[in-house]
Structures are given as structure tokens and as C-alpha cells.
C-alpha positions in Angstrom: -4.2 -9.4 31.7 -6.8 -6.8 32.5 -5.0 -4.3 30.1 -5.0 -6.8 27.3 -8.7 -7.5 27.8 -9.5 -3.8 27.9 -7.6 -3.3 24.6 -9.4 -6.2 23.0 -12.8 -4.9 24.1 -11.9 -1.4 23.0 -11.0 -2.6 19.5 -14.4 -4.2 19.2 -16.2 -1.1 20.4 -14.2 1.1 17.9 -15.0 -1.4 15.1 -18.7 -1.2 15.9 -18.7 2.6 16.0 -16.9 2.7 12.7 -19.4 0.3 11.2 -22.3 2.3 12.6 -20.9 5.6 11.1 -20.2 4.0 7.7 -23.7 2.5 7.6 -25.4 5.9 8.3 -24.6 7.2 4.8 -25.4 4.0 2.9 -28.7 2.2 1.9 -29.5 -0.8 4.2 -29.3 -3.2 1.3 -25.6 -2.2 0.8 -24.5 -1.9 4.5 -27.0 -2.3 7.3 -26.0 -0.9 10.7 -25.0 -3.1 13.7 -28.5 -2.9 15.4 -30.5 -4.3 12.4 -27.9 -7.1 12.0 -28.1 -7.8 15.8 -31.9 -8.0 15.7 -31.8 -10.3 12.7 -29.2 -12.5 14.4 -31.4 -12.9 17.4 -34.4 -13.7 15.1 -32.3 -16.4 13.3 -31.5 -18.3 16.5 -35.2 -18.7 17.3 -36.2 -19.7 13.7 -36.7 -23.4 13.2 -35.6 -23.2 9.5 -32.3 -21.5 10.4 -31.6 -24.0 13.2 -32.2 -26.9 10.8 -29.7 -25.4 8.3 -27.2 -24.7 11.1 -27.4 -28.3 12.2 -27.0 -29.5 8.6 -23.8 -27.5 8.2 -22.4 -28.5 11.6 -23.1 -32.2 10.9 -21.3 -32.0 7.6 -18.3 -30.3 9.3 -18.0 -32.9 12.0 -18.3 -35.8 9.5 -15.7 -34.2 7.2 -13.2 -33.6 10.0 -13.6 -37.2 11.3 -13.2 -38.6 7.7 -10.2 -36.4 7.0 -8.5 -37.5 10.2 -9.0 -41.1 9.4 -7.9 -40.9 5.8 -5.0 -38.5 6.5 -3.9 -40.6 9.5 -4.2 -43.8 7.4 -1.9 -42.3 4.7 0.6 -41.1 7.4 0.7 -44.6 8.9 1.2 -46.2 5.5 4.1 -43.9 4.7 5.6 -44.5 8.1 5.1 -48.3 8.2 5.7 -49.2 4.5 9.0 -47.8 3.3 8.3 -47.9 -0.4 5.0 -46.0 0.1 6.7 -43.1 1.8 7.8 -41.6 -1.5 4.4 -42.2 -3.0 2.6 -40.3 -0.1 5.2 -37.6 0.4 6.2 -36.9 -3.2 2.9 -37.6 -5.1 -0.2 -37.6 -3.0 0.7 -34.9 -0.5 1.8 -32.2 -3.1 -1.3 -32.7 -5.2 -3.7 -32.5 -2.3 -1.8 -29.6 -0.7 -1.7 -27.5 -3.9 -5.0 -28.3 -5.6 -7.2 -25.2 -5.5 -10.1 -25.3 -3.0 -12.5 -23.8 -5.5 -11.4 -26.5 -8.0 -12.7 -29.2 -5.6 -16.0 -27.3 -5.2 -16.5 -26.9 -8.9 -15.6 -30.6 -9.6 -18.1 -31.7 -6.9 -20.8 -29.6 -8.5 -20.1 -31.3 -11.8 -19.7 -34.8 -10.5 -22.4 -35.1 -7.8 -26.0 -34.2 -7.4 -26.5 -31.3 -4.9 -26.6 -32.7 -1.4 -24.6 -33.9 1.6 -22.0 -36.1 -0.3 -20.7 -33.3 -2.6 -20.2 -30.9 0.3 -18.5 -33.5 2.5 -16.3 -34.6 -0.5 -15.0 -31.1 -1.0 -14.3 -30.6 2.7 -12.6 -33.9 3.1 -10.4 -33.4 0.0 -9.2 -30.1 1.3 -8.7 -31.1 4.9 -6.8 -34.4 4.3 -3.3 -32.7 3.8 -3.6 -30.8 7.1 -4.4 -34.0 9.0 -1.8 -36.0 7.0 1.0 -33.5 7.7 0.3 -33.2 11.5 0.0 -36.9 12.1 3.0 -37.7 9.9 5.0 -35.2 12.0 3.8 -37.0 15.2 4.9 -40.4 13.9 8.4 -38.9 13.0 8.7 -37.5 16.5 7.8 -40.7 18.4 10.8 -41.7 20.6 12.3 -44.8 19.1 13.5 -45.9 22.5 9.9 -46.0 23.7 8.9 -48.1 20.7 11.7 -50.5 21.4 10.7 -50.7 25.0 7.1 -51.5 24.0 8.4 -54.2 21.6 10.3 -55.7 24.5 7.1 -56.3 26.4 5.0 -57.5 23.4 5.4 -58.2 19.7 1.7 -57.7 19.1 1.6 -54.7 16.8 -2.0 -53.8 17.5 -1.3 -53.8 21.2 1.7 -51.5 20.7 -0.4 -49.3 18.5 -3.3 -49.0 21.0 -1.2 -48.7 24.2 1.8 -46.7 22.9 1.6 -45.1 19.5 -1.9 -43.7 19.5 -1.6 -42.1 23.0 1.6 -40.4 21.8 -0.1 -39.1 18.7 -3.1 -37.6 20.6 -1.5 -34.0 20.7 -0.9 -34.1 17.0 -4.3 -35.4 16.3 -5.9 -32.7 18.4 -3.8 -30.1 16.6 -4.9 -31.4 13.3 -8.5 -31.4 14.5 -8.3 -27.8 15.6 -6.8 -26.6 12.3 -9.3 -28.7 10.3 -12.2 -27.3 12.4 -11.5 -23.7 11.5 -10.9 -24.4 7.8 -13.9 -26.8 7.5 -16.4 -24.0 8.2 -15.0 -21.8 5.5 -14.9 -24.7 3.0 -18.4 -25.8 3.9 -19.9 -22.4 3.0 -18.1 -22.3 -0.4 -19.2 -25.9 -1.1 -22.8 -25.2 0.0 -22.9 -22.0 -2.2 -22.0 -24.0 -5.3 -23.8 -27.3 -4.7 -26.2 -27.8 -1.8 -29.9 -27.1 -1.3 -29.4 -26.8 2.5 -26.9 -25.4 5.0 -25.7 -22.0 6.0 -24.0 -21.4 2.7 -27.3 -22.0 0.9 -29.0 -19.5 3.2 -26.2 -16.9 2.4 -26.8 -17.4 -1.3 -30.5 -17.0 -0.8 -29.9 -13.8 1.1 -27.5 -12.5 -1.5 -30.0 -13.2 -4.3 -32.7 -11.2 -2.4 -30.2 -8.4 -1.6 -30.9 -9.0 2.1 -27.7 -7.7 3.5 -28.9 -7.8 7.1 -29.6 -11.6 6.9 -26.3 -12.2 5.1 -24.3 -10.4 7.7 -26.3 -12.0 10.5 -25.5 -15.5 9.1 -21.8 -14.5 9.0 -21.8 -13.5 12.7 -23.9 -16.6 13.5 -21.1 -18.8 12.0 -18.6 -17.0 14.2 -20.7 -17.8 17.3 -21.2 -21.4 16.3 -17.4 -21.8 15.6 -16.5 -20.3 19.0 -19.1 -22.4 20.8 -17.9 -25.6 19.1 -14.3 -24.8 19.9 -15.0 -24.1 23.6 -17.4 -27.0 24.1 -15.5 -29.8 22.1 -11.9 -29.1 21.2 -10.8 -27.2 24.4 -12.3 -29.8 26.8 -10.6 -32.6 24.8 -7.3 -30.9 25.0 -7.6 -30.4 28.7 -8.7 -34.0 29.2 -5.7 -35.5 27.4 -3.3 -32.9 28.8 -4.3 -34.0 32.4 -3.7 -37.7 31.7 
């Protein structure tokens, strides 16, 4: 364990040294060094404007993940519970959503909607739905039929079976879908905000790029990494531990 940690930290140090050496021979607007970027990163986290844009992007990501889980889960339940809808979901809806280009959704949202929250959330949800659908559908397929039959022997109330048996068994698949969606949502959010939003971290990156402010641009990139890691450690990991211990 210590050796693995040492190797991991060593790779980071080597990467920083390589970055520093590469930046020495280049103008700052092309490639600033690690120290200017680190100073700008610290400045961003004490700037109210940046914090507001960060909150805006994070809010959009959380709303998008929740919406995609509900829509993708709903489609999975429809395909599982209504036999004639299984072919519609698996052979029509899923292939289209799975293969439609991400940039295509972003461009369509820029054409269809005014710049703002709805267009960004629309793009994120459209791209995240298939990941949630596939994970939850797999969970429904893997539910032990004997457990379902046992539940039906105690009650014929479908909502009670759903709440007490089916949903608890689907929790690991839902958390897996949420973890995947969380990572992808941040990448999608930036593309969507670049093309059609007057706020958010993607908008700040576009503004920095327009001003040739590479230090701010890279600082925002590293800020997103920190925000992503913090969200994963503070939300997803505790949820996984909570349900694993039950």
C-alpha cells in the first residue's frame, strides 16, 4: 500500500516538474507554469463570482443526475413490467440515446432554447439517460425471481413489493449509475455551458479563452477536478457505505 502511494505521488511530482520545465520556454498565455496556476486557483476559491458560477454548475449537475435516474429508471421499469414495451425501449429508444453524439445534443439545445439553465440540463439529461437506463435495467434482470415470488406470497400489493423488495435490491445498481453519471455530467456540463449558457464554469472557461488567460483557464480545470473529488467523497462514497452496511 505504501509503495503504491509512493509511486502515485511520484508520478504527480514528475508531471509537475515536466510541466514546469515545458512552461519555462513558452509565453505565459500559451502555457503558464504550475505556480501561477496554483496562485490563480487559490484566488478563484475566495472570489464570490467564481463561487456563484461553481454553485450554478454543481446545481445543474445534481438536477441532471436526479432527472436522468428518474427517467432512465422509469424506462427500465416500463420495459421490465410491460412486455410489449421491452422491444420499444431496448431496440428503439436505447440505441438512439446511446449513439446520438453529445455535441449534437449541445448544438440542438443552443438552437432550440434560450441560453440558461434549461438548455444545459436538457443536454446533460439526454446524454445521461442511457447510462442510468442500462444499469437499472441490468439490476431488474438480476433480481432473484424466488425473492419476488416470496414477496408476492406475503402481499399482492405491487407498491408495497416495489418499496420493500424491488427498490432495496436495485440500490447498488442505482448507485453505480449515479457514480458513472456524476463523472460524465461534469464533462457534459462544461460543453453545454460553453455553447449556450451565460453562467457556470464552462462560461468562465470560454471567457478566459477569449481573453487568452491561460492561467485562469487551467485553474478552472483543476478547480473542477477538486470539486468532482469533493462531491464524490462527500456524497457518493458515504451513500455507498451507508447502503452496504444495511
